[in-house]
C-alpha positions in Angstrom: 28.5 -29.0 12.3 27.2 -30.8 9.2 25.1 -29.3 6.5 21.7 -30.5 7.9 22.5 -29.1 11.3 23.5 -25.8 9.8 20.2 -25.6 7.9 18.2 -26.4 11.0 20.1 -23.7 13.0 19.3 -21.2 10.3 15.6 -22.2 10.3 15.6 -21.6 14.1 17.4 -18.3 13.7 14.6 -17.2 11.3 12.5 -16.9 14.4 14.4 -13.7 15.0 13.4 -12.2 11.7 10.4 -9.9 12.0 7.9 -10.5 9.1 4.1 -10.4 8.9 3.7 -13.8 10.7 5.5 -12.5 13.8 4.8 -9.7 16.3 5.3 -6.2 14.8 8.2 -4.0 15.7 7.2 -1.1 17.9 7.2 2.1 15.9 7.1 4.8 18.6 10.6 6.1 19.1 10.0 9.6 17.7 6.3 10.1 18.3 6.4 12.6 21.1 3.4 14.5 19.7 0.4 12.5 18.6 -2.2 13.6 16.1 -4.5 15.0 18.8 -1.7 17.1 20.2 -0.8 18.5 16.8 -4.5 19.3 16.0 -4.9 21.2 19.2 -1.7 23.1 18.6 -2.7 23.9 15.1 -6.0 25.3 16.5 -3.9 27.6 18.7 -1.8 28.6 15.7 -5.0 29.5 13.8 -6.0 31.7 16.7 -2.7 33.6 16.4 -0.6 31.8 19.0 2.9 32.0 17.6 4.4 30.2 20.6 2.2 27.1 19.8 3.7 27.1 16.3 7.2 27.1 17.6 6.4 24.4 20.2 4.9 22.3 17.4 8.0 22.6 15.2 10.3 21.8 18.1 8.2 18.7 19.0 8.9 17.3 15.5 12.6 18.2 15.5 13.9 14.7 16.6 11.9 12.9 13.8 12.9 15.5 11.2 16.5 15.4 12.1 16.6 11.7 11.8 14.9 11.9 8.4 17.4 14.4 7.2 20.4 12.5 8.4 19.0 9.4 6.8 18.2 11.0 3.4 21.1 13.4 3.0 23.6 12.4 0.5 26.9 11.4 2.2 28.7 13.7 -0.2 27.0 16.6 1.5 28.3 15.7 5.0 31.6 17.6 4.8 29.6 20.8 3.9 26.4 20.5 5.9 25.1 19.1 9.2 21.4 18.0 9.5 20.9 20.8 12.1 21.8 23.4 9.5 19.1 22.0 7.2 16.6 22.0 10.0 17.2 25.7 10.7 16.3 26.5 7.1 13.3 24.2 7.1 11.9 25.7 10.3 12.4 29.2 9.0 10.3 28.3 5.9 7.7 26.4 7.8 7.3 29.3 10.3 6.5 31.6 7.4 3.9 29.1 6.0 2.5 27.7 9.2 -0.5 30.1 9.7 -1.7 29.3 6.2 -1.3 25.6 6.7 -3.1 25.7 10.0 -6.1 27.3 8.3 -6.2 24.8 5.3 -4.6 21.6 6.6 -4.4 19.9 3.2 -2.5 16.9 4.8 -1.3 15.8 8.2 1.2 18.2 9.8 4.3 16.1 9.9 4.2 14.9 6.3 3.8 18.6 5.3 6.9 19.6 7.4 8.8 16.6 6.0 7.9 17.7 2.4 9.5 21.1 3.1 12.6 19.2 4.4 12.6 16.9 1.4 12.4 19.8 -1.1 15.3 21.5 0.7 17.4 18.3 0.4 16.6 18.1 -3.3 17.8 21.7 -3.8 21.0 21.0 -1.8 21.7 17.8 -3.7 21.2 19.6 -7.0 23.4 22.5 -6.0 26.3 20.5 -4.5 26.2 17.1 -6.2 25.3 18.5 -9.6 22.8 15.8 -10.5 20.5 16.5 -13.4 17.4 18.4 -12.4 14.9 15.8 -13.6 16.5 12.9 -11.8 17.4 14.3 -8.4 14.3 13.4 -6.4 14.2 9.9 -7.9 17.9 9.3 -7.3 17.5 10.3 -3.6 14.6 8.0 -3.2 16.2 5.0 -4.9 19.6 5.1 -3.2 19.9 3.3 0.1 23.3 4.1 1.7 25.3 1.3 3.4 24.5 2.8 6.8 20.8 3.0 6.0 20.7 -0.5 4.7 22.4 -1.7 7.9 19.8 0.2 10.0 16.9 -1.3 8.0 18.4 -4.8 8.2 18.7 -4.4 12.0 14.9 -3.7 12.2 14.3 -7.1 10.8 16.8 -9.1 12.9 16.5 -9.3 16.6 19.4 -9.2 19.1 21.4 -12.3 19.9 23.6 -12.9 23.0 25.3 -16.3 22.7 28.4 -16.6 20.4 26.6 -19.1 18.2 23.5 -16.9 18.0 25.6 -13.9 17.4 27.3 -15.6 14.4 23.9 -16.6 13.0 22.6 -13.1 13.5 25.5 -11.7 11.5 24.7 -14.2 8.8 21.1 -13.1 8.9 21.9 -9.5 8.7 24.1 -10.0 5.7 21.4 -11.9 3.9 18.7 -9.4 4.8 21.0 -6.6 3.5 21.5 -8.4 0.2 17.8 -9.1 -0.2 16.8 -5.6 0.7 19.1 -4.3 -2.1 17.4 -6.6 -4.6 13.9 -5.4 -3.7 12.1 -3.0 -6.1 12.4 0.7 -5.4 8.8 1.0 -4.3 9.1 -1.8 -1.9 12.3 -0.5 -0.3 10.9 3.0 0.0 7.8 2.0 1.9 9.9 -0.1 4.3 12.3 2.9 4.8 9.3 5.2 5.6 7.9 2.7 8.1 10.9 1.3 9.8 13.6 4.0 9.6 11.6 7.2 9.4 9.0 5.4 11.6 5.9 7.1 10.0 2.4 6.0 10.7 0.4 4.5 7.9 -1.6 7.7 7.6 1.7 9.7 7.3 3.1 7.2 4.7 -0.1 7.6 2.7 0.3 11.4 2.7 4.0 11.2 1.7 3.3 8.8 -1.1 0.1 10.7 -2.1 -2.0 7.5 -2.0 -4.9 6.4 0.2 -4.2 4.9 3.6 -5.6 1.5 2.5 -3.3 1.5 -0.5 -0.3 2.4 1.8 -1.1 -0.5 4.1 -1.4 -2.9 1.1 1.9 -1.7 -0.4 3.6 -2.2 3.0 2.2 -5.7 3.4 3.2 -6.7 -0.1 6.7 -5.3 0.4 7.1 -7.4 3.5 5.7 -10.5 1.8 8.1 -10.1 -1.1 11.0 -9.7 1.4 9.9 -12.8 3.3 9.7 -14.8 0.1 13.2 -13.6 -1.0 14.6 -14.6 2.4 12.8 -18.0 2.4 14.3 -18.7 -1.1 17.8 -17.6 0.1 17.7 -19.9 3.1 16.3 -22.7 1.0 19.2 -22.3 -1.4 21.6 -22.2 1.5 20.1 -25.4 3.0 20.3 -27.3 -0.3 23.8 -26.2 -0.9 24.9 -27.4 2.6 23.3 -30.8 2.0 25.2 -31.4 -1.3 
């Protein structure tokens, strides 16, 4: 296949890359409890229903476990399992749940996630011996190879034929490289949206910004990724033609 045909094949393969100009990826895998369900259960917690609190925590367990597995430093894996961390998080959340149900300073899941995040920071500090002031930033900035692969998969659709499979692997490799070159803020909002699968309201709460600002940050991150990919494929096309 000559250079021009290769370039055209890559251009057609770009149709499999999800970016703002294409249909959005469905973000619904972990959302067993919606905001209405959570609000009703929190009302019951406020009324003294302990069982409602336990049901609320268990309803968030799959999302929380996925978040912990994603964020936990690989160096902690020999010592800890995400399920161990969840036990500690649920114990602390249970103690604080009645007060949260009364005040509700932010949506429930971001509140629960914050407890898990703080627990991970403490574990990282204790076992990995990072400097206290840099731990949280280090955990946010680092995207493990496995996480990068997962995130790249979110932007590249499946392919069945051998030729499509080869192109898909090329695309995945390029998306991985370009994700690694994105700024920390851009990468983080994409991880929150496509790996943790948070809603925009939840992302806003996690990042402590308004929902409108969260949407704008997300769109700008996608646009920067799209531009980087366009540039990468343009460079590849020009190189093949030479």
